[in-house]
N, C-alpha and C positions, 0 to 999 in steps of 0.2 A: 346444570342444576335441575332440569326438567325431570329426569328419572328420580331424583331425590324427592321432588314435590309429589310425584305420583305415589311413591312409596309411603310418604306421610299420609296421603289421602287414604291409602289402603289400610294403614294402621288405625286411622280414625273410624273407618267403616267397620273394622273388627271390634273396636272398643264400644261403639255406639249401642249395640244390642244389650250391653250390660246395664244400660241406664233404663229407668222406668219409661214406658211408652207415653207419649204426649197425649193429653186429653183432647177430645174433639168438641166438647160443649161444656158449658158451665154446669148444667144439670148433672151430667155424668160425673163431672169433677166433684160436685157436692156429694153425690152418691158414694163415690169412691172414698171421699174423705170421711164419710160417716162410718164406713166399715172399719173394723179393726185392721190395721196395716201390719203386714209381716215385717219383721226386722230387716233392715237393708242388708243386701248381700255383702259379704266382706270384700273390701277393696283390694286386698292383697292379690286376688286372682287377676284383676284388671291391670294392676301395676306390674305384675310378673309378665303378663302378656306384652305390655308396652315395652318393658325393658328388653324382652326377647327380640322384638322387631327392631328396636333401636340398635341392639347388638348386631342384628343382621345387616342393618344399614351401614354401620361402621365397618363391618367386615367386608362388605361389597366395595365401599369406597377405598379401603386399604388395599384390597386385591387389585382394584383398578389402577391405583397410583403405582403399585409395585410393577404391574404389567407395563404401564406406560413408560416407566423409567428403566425397565430391564430389557425390553425387546428393542432391536435395532430400529433406527429411523428409516423412513423411505429414502431411496437414493437421492431424491431431489430436495430433501429437507434435513439431511444429516448435519449440515453446517449451522442450522438454526437452533436457537435456544428453545428448550421445552416450555410450553405454555399450558398450564392446567386449564381444563374446561374450555379450550378453544375449539369449538365444533364448527362454527360458521365458516364457509368458504370465503376466500378473499373476493372483494367486489371485482367485476370484470374490467372496470376502468382504472384499476390500481396498477401502477407501474412499479416493478421492483428493480432498483438500480443498485449495483454493488461495484466495488473496486475489483481489480484483477485477482487479488488474493482472497477475495470474499471475507476480508477481515472487517469491512465496514459495509453496511447495507441499509438502504432506506426504501420505503414504499411511499409513493406520491401519486396524486391524481393529476398533478400539473407537470407535464414533461413536454416542453414545446420544442419543435424543430423547424425553424423558419428556413425558407429556401432562397430568399433574396434579402438584400440590405434593407429595402423599403419595408418588407414584412417584419424584419427584426426591429426596425425603428418603431413601427406601429405597435408591436407587442410590448416593447419596453415602455412606451408612452402610456398605453392602456393599463399595464400592470402597476406602473407608478401611481396613476390616478386612483386605482382600486387598492393600492397597498398590498398587491399580491407578489409574494416572493418568487423570483426566477433566478436562482443562483446559477452562474455559468458553470457548466460541467463539460469536460472534454471526453477523452476516451476512457476515463476511470482507471488509469494506470497508477495513479498516486497511491502509495501504500497506506496513507492515512485518510483517503477519501475526502480530501480537502474541498472538493467541489460538490459534495452531497448535502442535501437537506430535504426532509420530507415535505417542507412547505411548498416546494416547487422548484423546477430547474429548467434552464434553456440550454440546448445543445445545438452546435452549428455543424453537425455532421453532413447536412445537406448543402451547406455553403462551403464547397471544397474545390473551388476552381482556381487555376492559375490565371490571373487577370492581365498581367503584363510582364514581359521579359525585356530588360535592357541589357543586351549582350555586351555592349561597349563598356558600360559601367559595372557589369556583372551583378546586376540587381534584379530582383524578382518581386512582384507584388501579388499577393495571394489572399484568398479568403481564409479566415482563421480556422475554419473547420477542416482544412486539408490535412491529411496525415503526412508524416515526415517521409515515409517510403514513397507515397504517391507523388509528392512534390519532387523528390529526387529523380524518380523515373521520368517525370514529365519535362524536367529541364536538362536531362542528359543530351537531348538532341541539340541543345544550344551550347554544349560543351561546358556546362556549369554543374556545380554541386554545392552542398553546404560545407562550411568551413570545418565543422565538427559535429559529432553526433553523441547522443546519450546511448545507453546500452540497448534500448529497444526502439523500434522504428514505427510503432503504432500510435504514438502520441499525435494529437492534433497540434498544429503550430501555435494556436492561441493558448493552449494549455501549457506547452513545453516552455514558452518564454515567460509566462506569468508566475511560475513557481521557481524560477532560477535554475532550471535543469542545466546539466553540464556534461561535457565529454572528458577527455584527458589530454594533457599537453601543457607544460608549464609556460609555454609561449602563447597559448590560446585561451581566450577568456570564456566564461560561461556563455550559453547560447543566446541569452538576452542581449548580449553585446552585438550580435549580428543584426539586430533590429535597427533600421534606419528611420522608420516612421511607423505610426500606428493610427488606425481609425477606431475610435471608441464610441460606442453608442451608450450615452449616459442617461439616467432617468431625469435629471433636472435640467441639463443643458443640451439635450439632443446629441446629435452626432458631431464629434469634434476630432480634428486631426492634430496629432502631436508629433514633434520631431525635434532634432537639435536646434532647428531654426524657429519652428513654431511652438511657442510655449515650452521652452526647454526644461523649466522647473518641473512642470507636470509630466513631461516626457520621461525624465529620469526617475520620477516617482512611480509612474504607471507602467513602465516597461517591465517591472517585476512587481505588479500590483495585486497579485493573489486574487484576481477577479473581483476586487471590491470597489474599483473606481469606475468601471464601465465594462460593457461586453465588448471584448476585442473582436471587431468585425473583419478588419483587413490589416495585413502586416506587409511592410516592405523590408526585404532581407538583403543584406550584403552577401553575395556568394563568392565562390572562387572557381577557378578552372577545375574541371573534373580531373582526377589523377589516379594512377595506379599506385598502390602502396605495397611495400614489402613488410610483412609481419614476421618478427622473429620471436619465438617462444623458447625460453630456456629456464633451467632451474638453478637457483642459487641459495644462499642462506644469509641471515641478517648480518653476520660478520663481514662477509664479502660485499654485501650491499652497502654497508657503511663506507667501505673503501672507495666504491665507485659511484656513490649516489649523485654527487655533483655532476659528474661526467654524464651519467645516464639522463639526468634531467635536462642538461643543456645541449647535448648532442643528438637527442631524439625528438622528432616532432611530436610523437605521442608515446607515452610510457605509463605503465601501471604495474603495480605489484599485487600479487594474490598470496596472502599468508594462509598457511594451513595450521590451525591450532594443534598443540600437542606434538608437533614435529618441528624440525629446524628448516623446513622447506619453504622457500619463497619463489613463486613462479613469476618471472619477469616477462612482460610482453611489450615489445617496442614496435613502432610502425613509422616508416619513413617513405618519402616518395621514391618510386623506382627510378634508378639512374638510366637515362637513355644511352649512356656510354657503356656502363658496366653490364646492364641487363640484370636479369634475376640471378641471385646467388646460386652457385653450384654446390649443392649439399645433398648428400644421400643419407636419409634418416636410418638409424640403427634398427628401428622397429616399424612395422606396418601399423596402421590404425587398428586392425584386428588384434595384433599382438599387444598393443597398448591397453586395450580395453578387456582382454580376455580374463585377466586376473580379477577384474571387478565382477565379471559374470560368475567366476568361480566362488568369489566371496559371497555373492548373493545366494548361490545354491547352498554353500556351507552354512550360512547364517539361517537359512530356512530349516535345515536339518536341526540346528541347535534350538531354534525357537518353536519348532513344530515337531517335537520328538514323536508324537503319536503318528506322524506320517512317514517315519523313517523307512519302513518297509513298503510303503505304498508310493504312488506317484506324487512326488512333492510338487505343489503348485509352483509353476515357473521353471522347474528344472528341466522338464521335457517339453516346455512350451516353446514352439519354434519362434514365437515373437520376441523372446528374450534376446535373440541375436540381432534384432532390428532396433533395439532400444539404444538411445544415445547414452553417453556417460551420465549426464544430469538426470535422465530418466531412471537409470539404474541406481544412482545415488538416492533419489526419492524413494525407490522401492526398498533399498537397504535401510534408510532411516525410519521408514514406516514400521519396521519390525520392532524397534525399541528406541524411539526418538529422544528420550530423556535419560537413557542409560549412558553415563559418561564413557565407560569402557567400550561399549558398542560404537558410540560416536567416534572415539579415538581410532578404532579399527577401520571405520569408514574413511576417516581423514587420512590414515596411513595408506589406504588403497588409492585415495585421490592423489597423494604425493607421488606414489609409484606411477600412476597413470600419466601425470604431467612429466615425470622424468622420461618416460618412454615416448612422450609426444613432442619432445624437443625438435625444433626444425623451423623451416621457413614456409611462408605462404604468400602468394602474389595475387592481388585482386583489386577491383575498384574500391575506393575509400568507403563507399556506403556499404560494401559487403564486408570489409575488414573491421571497421570501427564499430563493432557491436560485441555483445557478450551474451552467451546463453546463460541466463540467470537461474535456470532451473524452474522448479514448480512454485506453487503458492508459498508465501513466506511472510514473516514479519521482518521489517528492516528499520534500522536506525542509522542515519548517516550524518556525520558532523563535518563542519568546515572550519578551518583555523589557519591563521597566517604563519608562514614558515620562512620569512626572509625574502630574498631575491635570488634570481638565477646566479648572479655574480657573487652573492654572499648568502648562501642558504644557511638557515639557523640550525638545521638538523633536528629541529623539534618534531618534525614529522616522524622520524625514526624513533625518537625518544617516546613519543606517544604510543607507537606500536609496541615497543619493549614493555612499557608499563601495562598496556592492555593484555599482552600475552601472560605476563606475570600474574595479573589479576585473575585471568581465566583459570590458570593452573592452581593458584592459591584457593580459589573459591569452588574448584571442581565443577565448573560450568560445562555442561554438555554442548560446547560451542562447535557447530559444524563449519566446514570450509565453503568458500573462502572468506577471509576478511579482506575486502578490496580497498586498495589505496590508489587514489588518482590525484592529479594536480591541474590547476588552471591558473592563468594570469588573473588579475583583478578585474572587477566589473565596476562601471560607473553608475549602475543602477542602485539607487539609494537603499532599496529594500533587499538587495542581494546579499546572501551570507558572505560572498566574496567581495563585497564593496570595499574599495580603498581609494583614498585621494592620492596615494603614491603610485606613480606610473609603473614602477618595476616590482611591486610587491606580488608575491605568488602565494597561493593557498593550497592546502592539502585537504582532500576529502576522504574520510574513512567510514566505511559501511560495515556494520555487524548485522548478522542475520540469524534467524532460526526458521527452518522450513516447516511447512504444514502439509506433510505428505499424506495425511489421513483425512477421511471425510467424517470420522466419528466425532461428534460434538464434544464429548467429554474429554477426549484426548487432545483435541484442538484447544480446549480451555486450559488444560494442563500445560501445553506447550506455550500458550499465550502468557500464562502466569510466570513460567520460567524465563521467557524472553524478557518480560518487563523487569524481572529481578536482575537479569544480565544487563539490561539497559540502565537500570538504576545504579548499579555498581559502577558502570562506566561514567555515568553522569556525576556521581558524587566524588569519584576519585580523579577524573580527568578533565571534565569540561571547563570548569572555572580555571584550573591550572594552565590550560592551553588556550584559553579564550575561544573555545569551540562552541559553535551554534549549529543547531540541526537544520538540515535541508527542509524547506517549506513543505515539500510533498511527503515528508517523513516525520514531521513533528507530531507529537500526540498531546492532547490536552489532559492534564492531570484531573482526577476526580476530587482529590483532597484540596480543600480551600487554601490551606497554607502553601501547598506545593504550587497551586495555580498562581497565588499572589507572588510567590518567589519567581516564577517563570515570567509573569508580566513585568516585574521589576527588572529582570535580567534582559528581556527584549528591549526595554526602554534604554538600557545602557548602550545597546549596540545599534539600534535602528531609530530613524526619525519618526517615532510613533505619533507624536503630536501633529506633525506635518501630514502624515498619512491619514490620521483621523479627521483632520480639518478638511482634507481633500474629499474624504468620504462624505462628510457633512454637506459639502457644497455640491458634489456631483450626484450623490445618492441619499438625500435627506431622509427618505422613508426606509432606507436600508433594505431595499428589495433584492439587492445583489449579495447580501450578506448571509451568513449561516451561523450556527452555534459556535463553530470553531473560531471564526473571525471575531465574534462578539466576546468570546472568552479571552482570546489572545490580545485583542486591542479594544478593551471596553471604552466606549465613548465618554462614560461618566468620569474617567480619570484624565480626560483631555485638559490640558492647561489652557 
């Protein structure tokens, strides 16, 4: 606004000489008043001058706004929303914290990283007395930024030690800030590993158990079931230890507590012997899957399906312990890795020709770039989608290329479980993942495949530019009360289905358009499928609606599935000042509705 004020001052200084000069004494004033006065100059000249400069002002502001919105953002700010007249630099003590996909971001002056349990206890106590928020945040991998708040955060990245290993009982006690891969690497020497893994290895242990993360395998529960005991640092009751023996009611509530009942400081995990797995990747279709589904679930320790929209391709990935007697399978793949990916490179170059016609006779960016041969399939997919991410026909072509890639990638792989049980999820993305019951291993309901059939029909009917893959996994049930896979039935199994849209671009406007299309996609899935299949979103992927009616409906829906009153009562007792809460928790579980 400063340039505008200066311009207004300039206008005043130009208009001022048109007025009669001010008198310097009363005598002079009387003399002047006794003389015949000339008629006042016409005001039209001054008004015209004023209108001219006001016009200049509006023109300058209009040009400035047009320039601001037309020219590209700086590389480090393309993902941020445009803010008019924001000239002041950010304060040096302001921390910017975002999730992995940069879909959620906050700036805060309070970002605390304690190094010891005693230091954490002191921080929680002081913050509670001062009513200073310190929301627990892990590695920031949750797509919805569930751990973020601008009011203040506490992160345990510096509390990342293995504290105790019980080789006989196969248990390990760790500080909650340790990352999954770091933990696995450190307990390898004891012959131990984790029973199951999520897709990514960079989560902190405290975060991965609090949001109900999971791997795949219908006989294996979500990761929170691996927790034997926890040490919580609470604002009101200090440090408490919970387990099946010590305060079991709170233990089963806090094991998947969303960071709202205490800062998870230490975790004791049940491990298993480390093992080599044989991974088998092959391509099928939904018709064949239906015939073999029960067998695939019951006979494989780990299994997942990757559906490719607008094709009949289903990629099946199974993993089982390597037999000491049989050894690795003898299989010679039909194609090399280079042959499997080459057609994707060709599609990328062909697409560049199509979308950048002006460069047909010149060097097409990427075509002669030696780095193109070093890109993985997921990196190439990102580059392809970046060309036209919301064009359904283009997305279909990319999906068909992915189907061919997986067809040529059929085969076996042998490695340690922590190397096998992962998945290259690709680049930044929006994700929505739901969990719903599908019977038992002995008697599967087949509703998991019905869900997929309806979802695929919905995508095609609505012409959604849905990229691949739609990932489907399974777990046994959890006894954690707030887990989406909670069940009192011992043999109940759950299916988890994730839909995505990638954010391959750094352009703010294009990311906004992708975001709008994704939420339309998600809304269609929600209105057509969720209630019908009793599906609930993964806590790390749930999004809070902005519409009041939609929010009220979500709150009511959550109350039907989860013990919201018990959870809120525990929050009141352990964190009466709600220093561990954030806007998401307050919206999902408003304390005012507690019975």
